[in-house]
Each structure stands twice: as structure tokens, then as C-alpha cells.
C-alpha positions as a printed NumPy array, in Angstrom:
array([[-49.111,   6.325,  33.566],
       [-47.137,   3.11 ,  31.832],
       [-45.224,   4.595,  28.686],
       [-42.641,   2.566,  27.23 ],
       [-39.477,   4.174,  26.405],
       [-35.724,   4.417,  27.484],
       [-34.808,   6.665,  29.743],
       [-31.939,   9.133,  29.631],
       [-30.054,   7.115,  31.651],
       [-30.11 ,   3.891,  29.817],
       [-29.68 ,   6.278,  26.118],
       [-26.499,   7.582,  27.853],
       [-25.243,   3.967,  28.564],
       [-25.692,   2.926,  25.21 ],
       [-23.619,   5.792,  24.303],
       [-21.019,   5.517,  26.767],
       [-20.619,   1.581,  25.101],
       [-21.084,   2.491,  21.451],
       [-17.929,   5.313,  22.155],
       [-15.565,   2.593,  23.87 ],
       [-15.844,   0.422,  21.199],
       [-15.022,   3.654,  18.764],
       [-12.127,   4.243,  20.555],
       [-10.908,   0.869,  21.096],
       [-11.359,   0.165,  17.498],
       [-10.008,   2.947,  15.777],
       [ -6.533,   2.504,  16.655],
       [ -6.405,  -0.706,  15.615],
       [ -7.577,  -0.263,  12.022],
       [ -5.499,   2.586,  11.664],
       [ -2.456,   0.84 ,  12.871],
       [ -3.157,  -1.392,  10.263],
       [ -2.986,   1.202,   7.12 ],
       [  0.844,   0.746,   7.02 ],
       [  1.009,  -2.559,   6.852],
       [ -1.218,  -2.565,   3.888],
       [  1.032,  -0.006,   2.056],
       [  4.501,  -1.744,   2.453],
       [  2.724,  -5.028,   1.243],
       [  1.299,  -3.064,  -1.641],
       [  4.399,  -1.402,  -2.256],
       [  6.246,  -4.994,  -2.243],
       [  3.824,  -5.901,  -4.643],
       [  4.364,  -3.51 ,  -6.906],
       [  8.199,  -3.482,  -6.784],
       [  7.49 ,  -7.727,  -7.441],
       [  6.028,  -6.775, -10.232],
       [  7.887,  -4.297, -11.42 ],
       [ 10.896,  -6.823, -10.785],
       [  9.259,  -9.22 , -13.329],
       [  8.765,  -6.993, -16.554],
       [ 12.509,  -5.768, -15.842],
       [ 13.082,  -9.752, -16.741],
       [ 10.992,  -9.63 , -19.105],
       [ 12.562,  -7.055, -20.979],
       [ 15.755,  -8.297, -20.402],
       [ 14.421, -11.548, -22.176],
       [ 13.457,  -9.481, -24.531],
       [ 16.384,  -6.686, -25.454],
       [ 19.655,  -8.625, -23.402],
       [ 20.186,  -6.161, -20.852],
       [ 18.049,  -4.29 , -18.3  ],
       [ 16.026,  -1.294, -18.717],
       [ 15.303,   2.115, -16.342],
       [ 12.284,   2.358, -15.316],
       [ 11.835,   5.16 , -18.267],
       [ 12.757,   2.265, -20.699],
       [  9.672,   0.313, -19.231],
       [  7.42 ,   2.931, -19.538],
       [  8.348,   3.545, -23.003],
       [  8.191,   0.283, -23.997],
       [  4.931,  -0.48 , -22.833],
       [  6.064,  -3.042, -20.066],
       [  4.545,  -0.994, -17.441],
       [  2.191,   2.265, -17.2  ],
       [  3.863,   5.648, -15.315],
       [  1.251,   4.828, -12.663],
       [  3.034,   1.769, -11.808],
       [  6.401,   3.12 , -11.536],
       [  5.595,   4.407,  -8.13 ],
       [  4.074,   2.763,  -4.849],
       [  0.393,   4.042,  -4.049],
       [  1.833,   5.777,  -1.177],
       [  3.86 ,   7.959,  -3.745],
       [  6.847,   6.729,  -3.529],
       [  9.338,   5.984,  -6.75 ],
       [ 10.194,   2.5  ,  -7.83 ],
       [ 14.245,   2.495,  -9.591],
       [ 16.224,   0.071, -10.997],
       [ 20.19 ,  -0.462, -10.501],
       [ 22.204,  -1.592, -13.093],
       [ 22.093,  -4.735, -12.24 ],
       [ 18.555,  -5.01 , -12.754],
       [ 17.114,  -5.39 ,  -9.216],
       [ 13.91 ,  -3.344,  -8.656],
       [ 13.441,  -1.65 ,  -5.47 ],
       [ 12.263,   1.534,  -3.906],
       [ 13.78 ,   4.807,  -3.815],
       [ 16.413,   5.016,  -1.16 ],
       [ 15.841,   1.975,   0.229],
       [ 18.696,  -0.689,   0.166],
       [ 18.729,  -2.563,  -3.157],
       [ 20.384,  -5.074,  -2.132],
       [ 18.122,  -6.801,   0.294]])
């Protein structure tokens, strides 16, 4: 009887190799999600800062986030990071994530 096919041992070895590869890959992928969120948030802050400067040029004063939304410079969704953290603007017109040091 010369049947061609995989034995149970061969299938188990293949499953073991696939499992090891998955166990190695998943932690590395999840570790990068926080980095992606940070970079996405800093991009949002930079975009809002640009709109703050545009508002200042137009109105000759620094706006609040609410004023930027009311005047159509940003949308409500753009007033917060993808992670949900709110973006604020201080008295000097510096945009930052709420609760972080605005001088950096």
C-alpha cells in the first residue's frame, strides 16, 4: 500500500512551527500600535497648531478649540486624537494634548 499524504506527526510539526511564528509575531505587532497612536496624535496636534496660526492671521488673536470648530477651521473629530485624548490650546496659542506639558 503506497498511499501519499501527510502523517499525523508531520501535521503536528507544521502546526507547532506555525504556532511559534504566531507567538513571536503578535507581541511585536501590538507593541507598535502604541507608537502608531503617538505619531497619529502628534500629527493631529500639528494640524491643529497650523489652524491656530491661520485663525490668528485672520482674526489677530489666538483662538480656543471651540472657536476653531465654530469658525470651521477644524471639525469636532479633529479636536481630539485618534486615541480619544482632547487637544487644547493655551493662552499663547500652543496646541497640545490635554494633560501634557504644553511647553515642550
